[in-house]
N, C-alpha and C positions, 0 to 999 in steps of 0.2 A: 592504199593502206597496207595491202598484203606485201607489196614490194618492200616497204619500209620495215615491216616485221621480219621478213626474210633476211634483210641486210643486217639488222641488229642481232638476229640469232646466229648468223655467220660469224659476226665479230666475237660473240660470246664463246662459240664453240672453238674458234681458232685460238682464242686466248686460253681456253681450258687445255687444248692439246699442246700448245707451245710450252706451257709451264707444268705439264704433267700433274695437274690438279685432279682430285677425285671428280668424277663426272657429276655435274649438277643439272644437266639439261633435262633429265627425266628421272623421277617425276617432279623434281623441284622447279625446273624451268620448262614450261609448256610453250607451244607456239604462241607468239605474241598476240595473235588474233583471239586466243582463248585465255589470255593471262589477265587476271584481275589484280586489284590493289593488294589483297591479302597474299596471293601467290607471288607477287613481285617482292613483297617483304620477305617471304620465305627464301626466294632466290638470293636476296641481299644477305640474309643471315648465313646462307651457304657459303658465300664468298668470304664473309667475316670469319667463319670457322676455319678457313684455309690460310689465314694470313700468316701463320707461323710455319707453313708447309713449304717454304722455299720460294715463294713468289717474290720477284724483285720489285723495286720501286716503280719501274715503268709498267710492269704488268698490273700492279695495283691501280696505277693511274688509268690505264686502259680499261680495266674492269669498271672503275667508277664512272669513267666517261660513257662507257656502253650502257651502264645502268641509268645514268642521267638521261641519255637519249631514249631509253626504254620508257622511263617515267614521263618524259615529254611527249612521246608518241601516244602513250595511254591517256594523258591529259587531253591531247587534241582529239583523240577518238571519243572520249567521254563527253567532251564539250560539243562535238559535232553531232552526236546522236540525237535523234528525235525523242523528246521526252513525253509528249502527249499527243494523242489524237483528239482534236478539239471539235470544232463545228463541221458538220457535213452539209454541203450546199447543193441545192437543186436549182436549175434555171427553168423559169416558168414563163408562159406566154400571157397569162391573165392572173395577176396576183390576187385579186379579190376572189375569184372563183376558187383558186387553190387554198386561200385562207379559210374559206367556208368549208372546204373538205377537211383540212387538217385540224380545224378547231371544232367541228361538229361531228362529222363521220368518225374522225379520230379525236382523242381528247388532248391534243397539244394546246399549250397555253401561249398566248401572245406575250412576247417580251418587249419588242420595240419595232417600229417601222422607221426606216432611214432612207435618205436619198443621197446619191453620189454622182459626181460628174467631174470633168476636168482632166488635165494632162496626166495626173497621177493614175487615175482609173484607166485612161486610155493605154498607158504604158503597162500597167499590171495585167490587163486582159488582152493586150495585143489588138485592140480595136480603135476606131476613130469616133470622136464625138459621143462618147459613152454617157448615157443618162440612165441611172439605175434607181429602182425602188426596191428596197430589201426589207423583208420581214424576218425577224428573229423569233423563233418559237422554241419552246422547251417541253420535254416530257421526262419526268423524273429528274435525273442529274444531267441529262444529255440535251444538246441543242442542235437545231438545224436552221438553215437559212433558205428562204425562197426569194430568188432574185429575178425581177422583171426588167427587161431592157425597154425603156420607154421610147428611145429613139429608133435605132435600127433593130427591128425584130429578126430573130434567127429562124431557122427551119424547125418544123415540128419533128417529133420522134417518128422515124419511118414506120408506116403502118404494118410493114412485114417484119418488124424486128422480132428476133427470136432470143430465147434465153441463153443460147450459146454464141451469139454474136459478141465480138470482143469489146464492144462499147457498153455492154450490159453492166449495170451497177444497181444495187438496191440497198436499202437499210432494213435491218431486222429488228422489229419491235417486239419486245418480250411481253407476253401476256400471262396472267395468273391462271386463267381457265380458258383453254382453247375453244371449247364448245360455246361458251358464252360470248367470247370475242368474235367468233365466226358468225354467230347468230346476229350480233349487232351489225356486223358488216353486211350481212345478207339483207337486213331490214333497210339498210341504206342503198341496196342494189349496186354494190360495187362490181366492177368488171373483174371477173375471175381470170387468173392465169392457171392456177391449179384447178383440177376438177373439184376438189374438196380438201379439207385438212388431211394431211398424211402423217402417219406414225412410222418412224423409221424402225426397221425390224431388229429383232433380238440379236441376230448374227452379227450385226454391225456394232461391235463392242464400243467404238468411240462415240457413236451417236444413237445407240439403242434407246428407244422410248421418247426421243425428241419428236415433238409434233410441229408441223409447219404448214403454212398456207401462203401462196403468192397471189397478189391482186394488183390492180392498177388504180392510179388516181385519175381525175378527169382528163389529164393531159398525157396519159399513158406511161408515166413513170411507174416502174414496178416497185412494190413494197412487199414486205414479208411480215407476218406475225409468227412468233415462235414461242413454244412452251418447252421449258427445261424441267424434266423430272428430277427428283432428289438425286444428288450426286453428279449431275450434269450441269455444264455451264458455270458462269461466275457465281460464287456463293452469295453475292449480293442479291441475286434474284430469288433466293430461298428465304431470305430474312423477312420477318414480319414488318409491315409498315405501320402497325398500330402506334408505335412510339411517335411517329410523325404526327399522328392525329393528336396525341397528347400535347406535343409541342405547339401545334396550331391553336389549341385551346389557350395555352399560355400566351400566345401572341395575339389573342383576341380575334381570331378569324371567324368568319360567319359559319353558321351551321351547314350551309350548302358546301362551303369549302372543306369543312371537316368531313363531310360525307364522302367527298371525292378522294380524300386522303386515306379513308378507312378501307383497307383492302382494295386498292385500286385494281381495275381489270387490266389496264395497260400500264406497264411499269417503267419502261425506258428503252433505250436503243443499245442492243448488245454489240452490233458490229455493222460495218458496211461491207458488202460482198462485191467482188470484181471478177469478171471473167478474164482469165489470162490464157495466153496461147502456149506458154512454157513456164511451168512452175519454177524450175531451176533458174531460169533467166530472171524471173521476178524476185526470187529469193536473193540472187546476187545484187539486186537493186535495193529491195526493202530491208533485208537483213544485213547484208555486208556493207552497204553504203549508208543507209539511213539508221541502222542500229536497232531494228525491230527484233524481237525474239519469237521463235516458233513456239506456239502454245498448244498445238494439237494438229493431228493429221488423220484423215480417213479416206477410204475409197467407197463411194456411194453408187449403187446401181440397183436395178430391180424395178418391179412394177410401181412401188411407192415413189421412187425417184422420177420415173416417167410421168406419173400423174402430178407430181409436185411441180416440175419444170415445164410440163406439156411438151416434152421432147422424147419421141420414140427412140428406144435403145440408149437412153442417157446413161453414161458411165462417167463419173466425175472423180478427179483427184482433188480433195479439199484440204487446204492448209490454212490454219488459223494463226494470225500474228497479233502480237500485243506490244505496245509501248509501256512505259511506266504507268501512265494514266490514260483514262478515256476509253472509248469504244475500241473494239478490235477491227482489224482489216482481214478479210477472208478471201483467199484465192479459190476460184472455181475453174479448174482446168478440165475441159471436156475431152476425155480420152476417146469417146465416141458420143454422137456421130461427128464425122468431120464436116468441114464446110462453114464453120463460124466465120463471119465476115469481119475484116479489120476495120478500125475506125477510119472513115474517109479522110484523105489527106487535107481536104479543104474544110474540115470541121472547125468551127469557131466557138468562142466563149458565149455567144448569144444564142447558139443552137440549143434546143431543149434536151439533147442527149448529153449536154455538158453538165456533169456533176463535178464538184470539187470537194476535196477533203483537206481541212486545215491541219497542219502538223507544226507543233511548237518545238523549237530547239533553242539551245543556249547561244548558238553562233550560226550565222547564215552565210556570210560572205565567203568564207573558206569552203563551206559545204557546197554552196552553189558553184564555186569555181571547180571543185573536184568533179561534180556532176557534169558540168559543161565539158570538162576534159574527157570524160567517159562517153561523150556523145549524146547526153541527155537532151531531149527536145524541150525548149522553153516556150511557154505561151507568152511570157513577158521577158523583157531584158533582165539579166541577172542583177540582183541587188537593187531592186526598186525600193525607194524609200518614200514612205507616206507619212504625213504629219497627223498624229492622232489628236484626241481631245486634250491629252495631258502634254506637259512640256517634253516628255521623253519621245524621241523618234522611234519608229517601229520599222524594221527592215522586213520586206516581204518579196517573195518571188514566186511566180506561178510557173509550174513545169508539168511535164507529162511523164508517166512511168513507161516501161517498155511497150505497153499495149495502148498507150494514149490516154489513160485515165489521169485526170488533172489533180494535182496536189499543190497546195499553197503553203510554202515554207515561211514561217513567221518567227522572228526573234523579238522578244519583248524584254527589255531590261527589268531587273527586279525579280523578287521571288514569286509574286502572285501572277504567274503566267496566264493561267486559265481565266482568272478574273479580269485581267487587264486587256487581254486580246480577244475582242469580239468584233462583229461587224459594226457595232455601235461606235467603236473607237476609230474606225477608218472611214465612216460615212457620217454625214451631218444628221443628227437626230431631229425628227420633227416634233 
């Protein structure tokens, strides 16, 4: 995309110089990578204002052609961008045990249980004779999947995994009250990663006052509970949920359901965090190729960070990314200590370190092709097409980011992307 932008900018600038037009490349014409629809309109108006300034017919045609190419490139860029971070998936060894944990120790609600098999699943996951059992769970507005491979079981999470290993990933669950949430987890005797909940210090302007605690599920997937003080995090976490209780009364829900909706302790999923080896390299992938925007940055270190991650001398560069909708994606780059291990080359989709994040986009084929041309590693062959429950086909492809974290790109025709694209669409519901 950057080469295309540079080419178009060269055309425009040469046209300007050849016809001695007033300069419109700055501030009216920005680099195309930063040019939006409104700014493109301003550039077009700038050309219109010069039409009586001695520009010949061929010059005017060249300008129009260049602007048409510009709009076309913008349209492709907008269409290819990821619109939503959707479902976040964990691979599990024993689905029933994990369901007990997520719906009892944690208050996730069951949405569906599905099964899947066949050539389509084999192709998507890069495996043979796939037989899946998948549970869809929700917490607040966000959803996760727990996927058990019934046929060929993968390897467990390495017992010596550290928070700075490059395969590390977790989900951050927002809580209304950290002390109460931590006490509930203690009562269920969860396995600690953090020594206790940590409050980030005042000097850390981007994260001051945020409280966090890492722990493990029964199969050693790392999870986080996080509390955002006023003025921090997504504003949705600050809003009262009492209106939802009133809505539930109108829907005739039970008293127990209404009690759960009244000031719930666990609110939803804010983001999934990934350890990356090089933030700039990951930004070139997520921001420049997939269309994410940077929502925040900080550098975290000190005794609180050491106790949170259980890593002595931890110093992290943290970068928060957002799409238009859905949870965020957060980079964790360990400036120190060194020695984080890369994802093993033979890691497969049935291994328990295999998380995946569903990304919804308007167009998949061209995006997958561009990613392939940039050397992106694919779990599945590009442009896998699976038949959903509806008559509309859904294009999907599973790939890896620069550090091996798995992403599933999904294209769903129609406006209701997040409603139509779920694991229930791609697997047979029981």
